[in-house]
Backbone as JSON, one array per atom type, in Angstrom:
{
  "sequence": "MRIARIAHPGGVAFVTVDGSGDDLVVREVADHPFGTPTYTGKSWPLADVRVLAPILPSKVVCIGKNYADHAREMGGEPPADPVMFLKPSTSVIGPNVPIKLPADSSRVDFEGELAVVIGRPCRDVAAAQAASVILGYTIGNDVTARDQQKADGQWTRGKGHDTFCPLGPWIETEFDPADVAISTSLDGEVKQDSRTSLLLHDVPKLVEWVSRVMTLLPGDVILTGTPAGVGPMTAGQSVSITIEGLGTLTNPAEPR",
  "N": [[-28.86, 7.22, -45.93], [-29.97, 10.82, -47.54], [-31.66, 13.24, -46.54], [-33.87, 15.41, -47.84], [-35.34, 19.24, -48.35], [-37.26, 20.59, -50.43], [-38.38, 23.46, -52.58], [-40.35, 23.07, -55.69], [-41.36, 22.9, -59.16], [-43.8, 22.36, -58.61], [-44.43, 22.88, -55.64], [-43.61, 22.2, -52.4], [-41.51, 19.7, -51.07], [-40.48, 16.91, -49.22], [-37.41, 15.02, -49.59], [-35.5, 12.4, -50.94], [-31.83, 12.34, -51.52], [-30.03, 11.31, -54.0], [-26.84, 9.93, -55.42], [-23.89, 11.4, -56.67], [-21.46, 14.02, -56.06], [-21.49, 16.21, -59.33], [-23.79, 14.87, -60.19], [-26.41, 15.0, -58.55], [-29.47, 13.43, -57.64], [-32.59, 14.29, -56.92], [-35.61, 12.26, -55.15], [-39.11, 12.36, -54.34], [-40.56, 12.23, -51.36], [-43.5, 11.24, -50.26], [-45.12, 11.19, -47.79], [-44.06, 12.8, -44.75], [-40.56, 12.91, -43.42], [-40.31, 10.57, -41.62], [-39.31, 7.45, -40.63], [-39.63, 4.63, -42.48], [-39.27, 6.04, -46.53], [-42.09, 6.53, -48.6], [-42.18, 6.52, -51.9], [-43.34, 9.02, -54.56], [-42.88, 9.0, -57.44], [-41.89, 10.94, -58.84], [-39.13, 13.2, -59.7], [-35.94, 15.28, -59.82], [-33.22, 16.48, -61.02], [-31.03, 17.74, -58.65], [-30.01, 20.53, -59.13], [-32.09, 21.4, -60.49], [-34.02, 22.62, -58.87], [-34.71, 24.27, -55.85], [-33.24, 24.51, -52.45], [-34.47, 23.82, -49.48], [-34.5, 24.73, -45.85], [-33.83, 21.52, -44.3], [-35.66, 20.78, -42.62], [-38.24, 21.91, -40.35], [-38.33, 22.51, -37.49], [-39.92, 22.21, -34.03], [-38.44, 23.55, -31.7], [-35.3, 24.33, -31.56], [-33.09, 23.14, -29.73], [-30.17, 24.41, -28.12], [-26.55, 24.2, -27.45], [-24.54, 25.43, -25.42], [-20.97, 26.16, -24.73], [-19.44, 23.95, -25.2], [-17.4, 22.88, -26.13], [-14.09, 22.99, -25.03], [-12.18, 25.14, -26.01], [-13.73, 26.7, -26.65], [-15.28, 27.75, -24.92], [-13.15, 29.2, -23.11], [-12.24, 30.96, -24.69], [-14.63, 32.54, -24.88], [-14.09, 33.57, -22.26], [-14.35, 32.15, -20.04], [-14.48, 29.03, -17.71], [-14.61, 25.65, -19.21], [-17.78, 24.54, -18.45], [-19.49, 22.23, -15.76], [-21.83, 20.71, -16.64], [-23.89, 20.62, -19.48], [-24.88, 23.42, -21.04], [-27.71, 24.61, -21.26], [-29.88, 26.49, -23.82], [-32.37, 28.23, -26.23], [-33.44, 28.86, -29.28], [-35.89, 30.19, -31.39], [-38.36, 28.58, -33.82], [-38.6, 30.35, -36.14], [-36.53, 31.23, -36.46], [-35.37, 29.91, -38.14], [-33.51, 29.04, -41.34], [-32.64, 27.86, -44.56], [-30.21, 26.71, -46.66], [-27.83, 29.06, -47.98], [-29.73, 31.08, -48.08], [-30.15, 34.8, -46.84], [-28.67, 35.3, -44.46], [-29.68, 38.08, -41.74], [-28.71, 41.03, -40.63], [-29.61, 42.46, -37.73], [-29.74, 46.3, -37.26], [-29.91, 47.05, -34.63], [-27.35, 45.95, -33.74], [-24.23, 46.0, -33.55], [-22.15, 43.46, -33.66], [-21.93, 40.63, -35.12], [-21.77, 37.48, -34.84], [-20.86, 34.25, -36.36], [-21.22, 30.81, -35.69], [-20.07, 27.58, -36.24], [-21.75, 24.6, -36.23], [-22.59, 21.1, -35.33], [-25.31, 19.75, -36.05], [-28.33, 17.85, -34.34], [-31.18, 15.86, -35.57], [-33.97, 14.97, -34.74], [-35.89, 12.23, -33.95], [-38.44, 10.78, -33.25], [-41.07, 11.55, -31.06], [-39.87, 11.93, -27.62], [-38.97, 11.11, -24.23], [-36.85, 11.65, -21.37], [-34.82, 9.8, -21.94], [-32.22, 7.61, -21.76], [-28.8, 7.54, -22.41], [-27.83, 5.46, -23.68], [-29.29, 4.88, -25.43], [-29.93, 6.92, -27.13], [-29.65, 6.63, -29.98], [-31.96, 5.62, -31.08], [-33.67, 7.5, -30.82], [-33.05, 9.46, -32.8], [-33.33, 10.8, -35.7], [-31.29, 11.8, -37.54], [-28.32, 13.75, -38.84], [-27.42, 16.88, -39.02], [-26.1, 20.2, -40.7], [-25.61, 22.93, -38.5], [-25.7, 26.87, -38.0], [-25.17, 28.73, -35.31], [-26.31, 31.38, -35.08], [-25.35, 34.73, -33.9], [-25.74, 37.64, -31.87], [-23.86, 39.39, -30.39], [-22.88, 41.2, -29.13], [-25.71, 42.05, -27.65], [-25.97, 39.53, -26.55], [-24.12, 39.57, -24.12], [-24.99, 42.23, -23.28], [-27.58, 42.1, -22.45], [-27.18, 39.33, -20.45], [-28.42, 37.1, -20.38], [-29.31, 34.89, -23.29], [-31.29, 34.75, -25.25], [-32.16, 37.06, -26.93], [-30.04, 38.05, -28.32], [-29.62, 35.32, -29.5], [-31.75, 35.21, -31.31], [-32.75, 36.08, -33.18], [-35.06, 36.55, -36.06], [-33.71, 34.63, -39.28], [-31.14, 33.38, -37.65], [-30.63, 30.66, -37.58], [-29.07, 28.93, -39.87], [-29.59, 25.62, -41.33], [-28.55, 22.8, -43.02], [-27.39, 21.25, -45.67], [-28.95, 19.12, -45.72], [-30.29, 16.01, -44.14], [-28.43, 13.67, -42.75], [-28.8, 10.28, -42.3], [-27.25, 7.85, -42.14], [-24.91, 8.59, -40.37], [-21.53, 8.77, -38.68], [-20.82, 10.45, -35.3], [-18.9, 10.99, -33.58], [-16.06, 11.96, -34.27], [-15.74, 13.4, -36.59], [-14.64, 15.87, -38.85], [-15.02, 19.52, -38.61], [-15.28, 22.62, -40.01], [-15.63, 25.92, -40.15], [-15.46, 28.75, -42.49], [-15.15, 32.16, -43.66], [-16.0, 34.16, -46.07], [-14.07, 32.55, -47.47], [-12.04, 32.26, -46.02], [-10.48, 30.38, -43.46], [-11.96, 29.89, -40.3], [-12.92, 28.24, -38.14], [-11.58, 25.34, -37.64], [-12.16, 22.05, -36.07], [-12.51, 19.08, -34.36], [-15.78, 16.49, -34.11], [-15.0, 14.75, -31.69], [-14.02, 16.5, -29.87], [-15.87, 17.54, -28.7], [-17.35, 18.41, -25.5], [-19.47, 17.13, -24.05], [-20.98, 14.49, -25.48], [-23.03, 13.63, -28.11], [-24.95, 11.35, -27.29], [-25.0, 12.05, -24.43], [-26.01, 14.4, -24.93], [-28.63, 14.12, -25.27], [-29.8, 12.36, -23.46], [-29.38, 14.54, -21.37], [-30.87, 16.96, -22.21], [-33.62, 15.85, -22.83], [-34.32, 15.42, -20.17], [-35.38, 17.24, -19.38], [-37.52, 18.4, -21.18], [-39.84, 17.39, -23.72], [-39.02, 16.08, -26.41], [-39.67, 16.33, -30.0], [-40.41, 14.7, -33.32], [-38.41, 16.02, -35.59], [-37.22, 17.79, -34.16], [-34.63, 19.9, -33.49], [-31.01, 19.31, -31.66], [-28.52, 21.83, -31.17], [-25.19, 21.06, -30.67], [-23.21, 22.49, -29.92], [-20.14, 25.15, -30.45], [-17.0, 25.23, -31.72], [-13.72, 26.74, -30.89], [-12.89, 29.83, -32.45], [-14.99, 31.67, -33.11], [-16.45, 34.28, -34.64], [-16.92, 37.59, -35.91], [-18.84, 38.7, -38.45], [-19.62, 40.72, -41.65], [-22.04, 42.87, -43.36], [-22.35, 41.31, -47.12], [-20.48, 39.56, -46.82], [-19.92, 35.99, -46.68], [-20.61, 33.03, -45.13], [-19.62, 29.61, -44.47], [-20.12, 26.65, -43.43], [-18.54, 23.46, -42.83], [-19.0, 20.02, -42.51], [-17.48, 17.24, -42.09], [-18.75, 14.2, -43.77], [-20.95, 15.11, -43.87], [-21.29, 17.63, -45.56], [-21.58, 21.12, -47.16], [-22.69, 24.19, -45.48], [-23.97, 27.02, -46.75], [-24.23, 30.27, -46.39], [-24.83, 34.08, -47.14], [-24.48, 37.2, -45.64], [-26.5, 40.24, -45.06], [-27.97, 43.32, -44.54], [-30.16, 43.93, -42.18]],
  "CA": [[-29.61, 7.84, -46.82], [-29.77, 11.91, -47.18], [-33.23, 13.51, -46.89], [-33.72, 16.95, -47.83], [-36.44, 19.85, -48.32], [-36.92, 21.33, -51.55], [-39.16, 24.0, -53.62], [-40.06, 22.37, -57.03], [-42.08, 23.8, -59.57], [-45.11, 22.33, -58.19], [-44.37, 23.15, -54.35], [-42.82, 22.28, -51.55], [-41.96, 18.54, -50.52], [-39.42, 16.07, -48.64], [-37.2, 14.17, -50.67], [-33.8, 12.07, -50.97], [-30.56, 12.81, -52.28], [-29.45, 10.27, -54.43], [-26.0, 10.56, -56.59], [-22.58, 11.74, -55.95], [-20.56, 15.2, -57.09], [-22.49, 17.35, -59.82], [-25.0, 14.45, -60.86], [-27.06, 14.49, -57.63], [-30.96, 13.72, -58.09], [-33.76, 14.22, -55.48], [-36.83, 11.94, -55.68], [-40.19, 13.19, -53.54], [-41.3, 11.7, -50.74], [-45.13, 11.2, -50.42], [-45.54, 12.13, -46.74], [-43.14, 12.99, -44.16], [-39.51, 11.91, -43.69], [-39.4, 10.0, -40.62], [-39.25, 6.06, -40.94], [-39.16, 4.44, -44.16], [-40.2, 6.34, -47.2], [-42.69, 5.84, -49.86], [-42.06, 8.07, -53.18], [-44.63, 9.67, -55.48], [-42.38, 9.13, -58.64], [-41.51, 12.25, -59.22], [-37.7, 13.1, -59.38], [-35.81, 16.29, -60.72], [-31.86, 17.2, -60.54], [-30.78, 18.84, -57.5], [-29.32, 21.99, -59.69], [-33.02, 22.08, -60.88], [-34.88, 22.96, -57.53], [-34.27, 25.29, -54.51], [-32.98, 23.43, -51.27], [-34.81, 24.55, -48.17], [-34.01, 24.03, -44.62], [-34.46, 20.39, -44.11], [-36.53, 20.37, -41.21], [-39.28, 23.05, -39.98], [-38.37, 22.2, -35.9], [-40.87, 22.9, -33.4], [-37.63, 24.09, -31.32], [-34.04, 24.32, -31.45], [-31.93, 22.97, -28.25], [-28.59, 24.78, -27.92], [-26.04, 23.75, -26.2], [-23.05, 26.42, -25.26], [-19.45, 26.37, -24.3], [-19.04, 22.59, -25.39], [-15.74, 22.76, -26.21], [-13.62, 23.83, -24.12], [-11.32, 26.08, -26.3], [-14.48, 28.04, -27.19], [-15.11, 28.15, -23.64], [-12.31, 29.84, -23.04], [-12.02, 31.99, -25.82], [-15.69, 33.62, -23.99], [-13.58, 34.22, -20.96], [-14.46, 30.95, -18.73], [-13.79, 27.61, -17.93], [-15.64, 25.1, -19.65], [-18.91, 24.14, -17.36], [-19.11, 20.71, -15.77], [-22.78, 20.33, -17.09], [-24.13, 21.1, -21.12], [-25.65, 25.0, -21.2], [-28.85, 24.69, -22.35], [-30.91, 27.48, -24.33], [-33.3, 27.76, -27.12], [-33.86, 29.28, -30.46], [-37.38, 30.05, -31.97], [-38.57, 28.22, -35.01], [-38.58, 31.34, -36.82], [-34.89, 31.83, -36.82], [-34.44, 28.79, -39.09], [-33.66, 29.64, -42.42], [-31.98, 27.15, -45.42], [-28.83, 27.25, -47.59], [-27.87, 30.56, -49.7], [-30.84, 32.28, -47.57], [-29.27, 35.49, -46.5], [-28.32, 36.27, -42.76], [-30.32, 39.29, -41.67], [-28.03, 41.41, -39.66], [-30.08, 43.41, -37.08], [-29.33, 47.34, -37.49], [-29.45, 47.63, -33.26], [-26.43, 44.98, -33.09], [-23.09, 45.91, -33.36], [-21.43, 42.56, -33.69], [-23.28, 39.41, -35.34], [-20.76, 36.29, -35.03], [-21.24, 33.11, -36.55], [-21.04, 29.67, -34.92], [-20.35, 26.53, -36.85], [-22.14, 23.53, -35.04], [-23.29, 19.83, -35.59], [-26.82, 19.74, -35.56], [-29.01, 16.55, -34.33], [-32.56, 15.8, -35.42], [-34.6, 13.93, -33.29], [-36.95, 11.56, -35.33], [-39.5, 10.32, -32.8], [-41.46, 11.92, -29.88], [-39.27, 11.32, -26.78], [-38.51, 12.21, -23.22], [-36.13, 11.06, -20.25], [-33.84, 9.18, -22.88], [-30.94, 7.03, -21.56], [-27.76, 7.85, -23.44], [-27.37, 4.51, -24.76], [-30.44, 4.73, -26.1], [-30.24, 7.82, -28.13], [-29.53, 6.68, -31.3], [-33.15, 4.77, -31.47], [-34.82, 9.02, -31.17], [-32.38, 10.23, -33.99], [-33.48, 10.78, -37.36], [-30.15, 12.05, -38.33], [-27.72, 14.51, -38.57], [-26.96, 18.27, -40.34], [-24.99, 21.51, -40.19], [-26.24, 24.5, -38.13], [-25.16, 27.98, -37.69], [-25.88, 29.41, -34.22], [-25.7, 32.83, -35.11], [-25.49, 35.57, -32.01], [-25.84, 39.5, -31.78], [-22.62, 39.01, -29.43], [-23.22, 42.46, -28.06], [-27.06, 41.86, -27.08], [-25.84, 38.36, -25.37], [-23.51, 40.35, -23.39], [-25.6, 43.66, -22.29], [-28.45, 40.98, -21.51], [-27.08, 38.35, -19.9], [-29.46, 35.95, -21.12], [-29.42, 34.91, -24.84], [-32.58, 34.72, -25.87], [-32.38, 38.12, -27.59], [-28.64, 37.64, -28.88], [-29.74, 34.39, -30.54], [-33.03, 34.86, -31.3], [-33.3, 37.14, -34.35], [-35.02, 35.87, -37.37], [-32.67, 33.68, -40.11], [-30.07, 33.53, -36.81], [-30.21, 29.25, -37.56], [-29.05, 28.51, -40.49], [-29.65, 24.56, -41.63], [-28.91, 22.17, -44.1], [-28.14, 21.13, -46.69], [-29.88, 18.02, -46.13], [-30.32, 15.55, -43.02], [-27.97, 12.23, -42.94], [-29.49, 9.27, -41.1], [-26.23, 7.34, -41.99], [-23.65, 9.16, -39.99], [-21.31, 8.79, -36.77], [-20.76, 12.05, -35.13], [-18.11, 10.49, -32.68], [-15.12, 12.18, -34.28], [-15.62, 13.97, -37.89], [-13.88, 17.34, -39.0], [-16.08, 20.37, -38.55], [-15.05, 23.9, -40.3], [-15.9, 27.17, -40.76], [-14.91, 29.82, -43.35], [-15.93, 33.45, -43.84], [-15.28, 34.37, -47.62], [-12.95, 31.42, -48.46], [-10.45, 31.92, -44.82], [-10.93, 29.4, -42.2], [-11.89, 30.45, -38.74], [-13.05, 27.64, -36.9], [-11.03, 24.36, -37.2], [-11.83, 21.45, -35.41], [-13.0, 18.16, -34.66], [-16.69, 16.78, -32.68], [-14.41, 14.34, -30.84], [-13.3, 17.36, -28.55], [-17.18, 17.52, -27.62], [-17.35, 17.86, -23.9], [-20.69, 16.35, -24.11], [-21.29, 14.21, -26.48], [-24.15, 13.48, -28.43], [-25.8, 10.63, -26.55], [-25.41, 12.76, -23.43], [-26.81, 15.69, -25.07], [-30.25, 13.78, -25.66], [-30.51, 12.31, -22.09], [-29.87, 15.72, -20.6], [-32.35, 17.51, -23.03], [-34.57, 15.46, -22.64], [-35.06, 15.49, -19.04], [-36.25, 18.74, -18.95], [-38.36, 18.76, -22.15], [-40.16, 16.18, -24.57], [-38.46, 16.5, -27.64], [-40.64, 16.17, -31.04], [-39.57, 14.68, -34.21], [-37.97, 17.43, -36.54], [-36.75, 19.12, -33.28], [-32.9, 19.87, -33.54], [-30.49, 20.01, -30.93], [-27.33, 22.08, -31.67], [-24.36, 20.6, -29.84], [-22.26, 23.54, -29.6], [-19.14, 25.23, -31.14], [-15.52, 25.16, -31.21], [-12.97, 27.98, -30.81], [-12.75, 30.66, -33.7], [-16.27, 32.4, -33.71], [-16.23, 35.92, -35.38], [-17.83, 38.77, -36.51], [-19.3, 38.72, -39.8], [-20.4, 42.13, -42.14], [-22.82, 42.52, -44.53], [-21.61, 41.27, -48.34], [-19.81, 38.91, -46.68], [-20.16, 34.97, -46.94], [-20.17, 32.18, -44.26], [-19.7, 28.19, -45.05], [-19.61, 25.66, -42.21], [-18.46, 22.27, -43.53], [-18.5, 19.18, -41.66], [-17.26, 15.52, -43.09], [-19.95, 13.29, -44.18], [-22.52, 15.64, -44.2], [-21.68, 18.46, -46.76], [-21.42, 22.37, -46.44], [-24.15, 24.8, -45.55], [-23.44, 28.46, -46.73], [-25.49, 32.12, -46.27], [-24.39, 35.27, -46.87], [-24.82, 38.38, -44.7], [-26.83, 41.2, -45.41], [-28.03, 44.44, -43.59], [-32.28, 43.62, -42.17]],
  "C": [[-29.79, 9.72, -46.41], [-31.12, 12.44, -47.64], [-33.18, 15.13, -46.7], [-35.24, 17.53, -48.08], [-36.41, 20.54, -49.21], [-38.12, 22.11, -51.81], [-39.19, 23.34, -55.55], [-41.03, 22.82, -57.43], [-43.64, 23.57, -59.38], [-45.68, 22.72, -56.4], [-43.36, 22.81, -53.69], [-42.63, 20.6, -51.19], [-40.22, 17.93, -50.12], [-39.03, 14.99, -50.04], [-35.93, 13.55, -50.18], [-33.27, 12.13, -52.03], [-29.58, 11.48, -53.06], [-28.2, 10.48, -55.43], [-24.64, 10.93, -55.82], [-21.9, 13.31, -57.2], [-21.64, 16.04, -57.9], [-23.55, 16.51, -60.08], [-26.35, 13.94, -59.56], [-28.81, 14.77, -57.94], [-31.91, 13.35, -56.32], [-35.03, 13.21, -56.35], [-37.77, 12.1, -53.95], [-40.53, 12.59, -52.64], [-42.77, 11.82, -50.72], [-45.43, 11.98, -49.24], [-44.33, 12.75, -46.04], [-41.9, 12.08, -43.93], [-38.96, 10.87, -42.64], [-40.56, 8.32, -41.1], [-39.3, 5.85, -42.48], [-39.85, 5.29, -45.35], [-41.05, 5.74, -48.27], [-42.74, 7.16, -50.91], [-43.14, 8.2, -54.05], [-44.07, 9.08, -56.66], [-41.92, 9.91, -59.21], [-40.24, 12.63, -58.8], [-37.5, 14.59, -60.15], [-33.77, 16.09, -60.13], [-31.85, 18.04, -59.88], [-30.15, 20.35, -58.27], [-30.82, 22.64, -59.77], [-34.17, 22.41, -59.89], [-34.02, 23.39, -56.31], [-34.4, 24.28, -52.89], [-33.02, 24.56, -49.99], [-33.88, 24.06, -47.12], [-34.77, 22.75, -44.77], [-35.54, 19.77, -42.92], [-37.15, 21.88, -40.71], [-39.37, 22.38, -38.4], [-39.33, 22.88, -35.08], [-39.88, 23.6, -32.39], [-36.3, 23.71, -31.56], [-33.48, 24.46, -30.23], [-31.1, 23.1, -28.17], [-28.13, 24.55, -26.87], [-24.65, 24.53, -26.18], [-21.96, 25.95, -24.67], [-19.51, 24.48, -24.26], [-17.99, 22.23, -25.81], [-14.9, 23.58, -25.49], [-12.48, 25.15, -24.64], [-12.2, 27.11, -26.54], [-15.13, 28.45, -25.86], [-14.63, 29.22, -22.72], [-11.82, 31.09, -24.25], [-13.37, 33.18, -25.35], [-15.05, 33.93, -22.67], [-13.58, 33.45, -19.69], [-13.71, 29.8, -18.97], [-15.14, 27.16, -18.4], [-16.79, 24.28, -18.27], [-18.97, 22.48, -17.37], [-20.45, 20.08, -16.35], [-23.14, 20.8, -18.48], [-24.99, 22.46, -20.37], [-26.47, 24.91, -22.1], [-29.65, 26.27, -22.89], [-31.48, 27.52, -25.59], [-33.04, 29.25, -28.35], [-35.2, 29.45, -30.89], [-37.27, 29.21, -33.2], [-38.59, 28.82, -35.78], [-37.29, 31.87, -37.28], [-34.35, 30.92, -37.68], [-34.67, 29.3, -40.32], [-32.59, 28.43, -42.94], [-30.7, 27.38, -45.88], [-28.83, 27.84, -48.36], [-29.32, 31.41, -49.3], [-29.95, 33.2, -46.53], [-29.63, 35.62, -44.99], [-28.55, 37.41, -42.66], [-29.59, 40.15, -41.03], [-28.82, 42.79, -39.05], [-29.33, 45.13, -37.15], [-28.87, 47.81, -35.76], [-28.28, 46.71, -32.79], [-25.17, 45.68, -34.52], [-21.96, 44.93, -34.1], [-22.18, 41.49, -33.51], [-22.23, 38.73, -35.73], [-21.69, 34.86, -35.76], [-20.5, 31.84, -35.78], [-21.14, 28.37, -35.48], [-20.81, 25.06, -36.2], [-22.67, 22.24, -35.53], [-25.02, 19.82, -35.17], [-27.64, 18.11, -35.56], [-30.08, 16.81, -34.71], [-33.19, 14.85, -35.15], [-36.05, 13.4, -34.48], [-38.16, 10.63, -34.73], [-39.93, 11.0, -31.32], [-40.84, 11.11, -28.77], [-39.15, 12.17, -25.62], [-37.85, 11.13, -22.35], [-35.5, 9.54, -21.08], [-32.27, 8.66, -22.33], [-29.99, 7.42, -22.54], [-27.58, 7.02, -24.34], [-28.59, 4.12, -25.3], [-31.06, 5.9, -26.67], [-30.43, 7.97, -29.42], [-30.82, 6.32, -31.87], [-34.23, 6.37, -31.64], [-34.02, 9.67, -32.49], [-32.24, 9.87, -35.02], [-32.03, 10.7, -37.58], [-29.3, 13.44, -37.97], [-27.86, 15.49, -39.76], [-26.33, 19.23, -39.86], [-25.75, 22.53, -39.17], [-25.12, 25.39, -37.92], [-25.75, 28.63, -36.48], [-25.17, 30.98, -34.16], [-26.32, 33.94, -33.95], [-25.09, 37.49, -32.63], [-24.81, 39.24, -30.42], [-23.12, 40.3, -28.46], [-24.37, 42.52, -27.38], [-26.88, 40.73, -26.6], [-25.22, 39.33, -24.45], [-23.98, 41.36, -22.49], [-26.88, 42.7, -21.61], [-28.58, 40.04, -20.45], [-27.27, 37.32, -19.73], [-28.9, 36.01, -22.07], [-30.05, 34.65, -25.3], [-32.95, 36.01, -26.9], [-30.8, 38.02, -29.08], [-28.7, 36.48, -30.33], [-30.78, 34.0, -31.18], [-33.6, 35.05, -32.55], [-33.91, 35.73, -35.74], [-33.78, 35.61, -38.27], [-31.31, 33.4, -38.73], [-29.82, 31.8, -36.62], [-30.42, 28.8, -38.83], [-28.92, 26.49, -40.26], [-29.89, 23.94, -43.03], [-27.37, 21.64, -44.36], [-28.82, 20.45, -46.9], [-29.55, 17.24, -44.45], [-29.7, 14.0, -43.64], [-28.17, 11.4, -42.29], [-28.36, 8.23, -40.97], [-24.64, 7.63, -41.53], [-23.29, 8.51, -38.49], [-20.64, 10.04, -36.52], [-19.5, 11.7, -34.07], [-17.01, 11.63, -33.23], [-14.99, 12.67, -36.16], [-14.85, 15.64, -37.76], [-14.78, 18.6, -38.97], [-15.22, 21.73, -38.95], [-15.54, 25.07, -40.37], [-15.37, 28.18, -41.72], [-15.65, 30.97, -43.81], [-15.16, 33.78, -45.2], [-14.03, 33.7, -48.4], [-11.68, 31.39, -47.39], [-11.36, 31.32, -43.46], [-10.7, 30.42, -41.08], [-11.93, 29.73, -38.04], [-12.37, 26.14, -37.7], [-11.39, 23.03, -36.28], [-12.04, 19.59, -35.53], [-14.08, 17.55, -33.29], [-16.06, 15.83, -31.89], [-13.7, 15.06, -29.43], [-14.49, 17.52, -27.74], [-16.88, 17.36, -26.05], [-18.1, 17.15, -23.61], [-21.45, 15.74, -25.0], [-22.89, 13.83, -27.04], [-25.26, 12.65, -27.77], [-26.03, 11.43, -25.18], [-26.21, 13.82, -23.19], [-27.86, 15.22, -25.21], [-30.48, 13.06, -24.26], [-30.51, 13.9, -21.5], [-30.72, 16.6, -21.23], [-33.65, 16.88, -22.9], [-35.03, 14.6, -21.11], [-35.8, 16.24, -18.59], [-37.28, 18.43, -20.25], [-39.02, 17.22, -23.15], [-39.79, 16.84, -25.82], [-39.57, 15.79, -29.02], [-39.82, 15.74, -32.51], [-39.48, 16.08, -34.91], [-37.31, 18.44, -35.31], [-35.3, 18.76, -33.08], [-32.13, 20.27, -32.4], [-29.04, 20.09, -31.68], [-26.68, 21.7, -30.68], [-23.26, 21.34, -29.52], [-20.98, 23.94, -30.74], [-17.64, 25.66, -31.09], [-14.61, 26.66, -31.22], [-12.92, 28.67, -32.5], [-14.12, 31.73, -34.05], [-15.43, 34.01, -33.89], [-17.21, 36.62, -35.97], [-17.93, 38.41, -38.2], [-20.04, 39.95, -40.48], [-21.19, 41.69, -43.13], [-21.99, 42.63, -45.98], [-20.37, 40.03, -48.12], [-20.78, 37.17, -46.75], [-19.78, 33.99, -45.73], [-20.49, 30.69, -44.15], [-19.28, 27.54, -44.12], [-19.6, 24.23, -43.17], [-18.09, 21.33, -42.41], [-18.33, 17.8, -42.34], [-18.05, 15.08, -42.9], [-20.72, 14.15, -44.27], [-22.25, 17.12, -45.21], [-21.12, 20.15, -45.71], [-22.54, 23.34, -46.62], [-23.1, 26.51, -45.64], [-24.8, 29.83, -47.1], [-24.43, 33.04, -46.39], [-24.87, 36.04, -46.08], [-25.08, 39.15, -44.97], [-27.45, 42.25, -44.63], [-29.65, 43.44, -43.54], [-32.63, 44.76, -42.73]]
}
């Protein structure tokens, strides 16, 4: 099941997405997207509504250097354990919303990532039980002001700007993240091209690792890390991240 969040003529709603190709239709869900959906009876062609970020998380938990090739392109060896940091909820935007480039940063990078969406409150989840707390998966872009990240020695400022966490286009609940293609294109030119089977720490391990530290709430997002090929984007360019089985997340870049 594909779960999306949309703006329609009457307001904002969670929906499920049905159909394929250019014939996608969305059906309004009465309440929240957790559990078996109850429908209101309202539906629209997807082309007639605006797709928003599929979820508004209380927190975005990010994993750094979780592909060996990316760790090495950043100038170090892969870490033995997952490296964890946070993005604020205010960094989240949806598809086609502009990434705002801060005036005080000379380099803002794209980082295409698989995103895990949590489905119920949980703490101390064993890796073997991780699937039971996951609602589904979507696409994320861990946008980074690289110069600020390096200057600060920690990552909050460089990773935390408003608009620095595009998510979408929807959450897929029937999805196996073990080995799917992930790629990022800048103005149509492929910059990142990898597979999730190359994650150093897989999704179950990450859920276990993060939930040892903090309680995860419904809608919280774990960004699983980015492969090699990260690079800068400039105003007027557009970045598209495609994950096999999930679709494509596209956002333009413009000055803040």
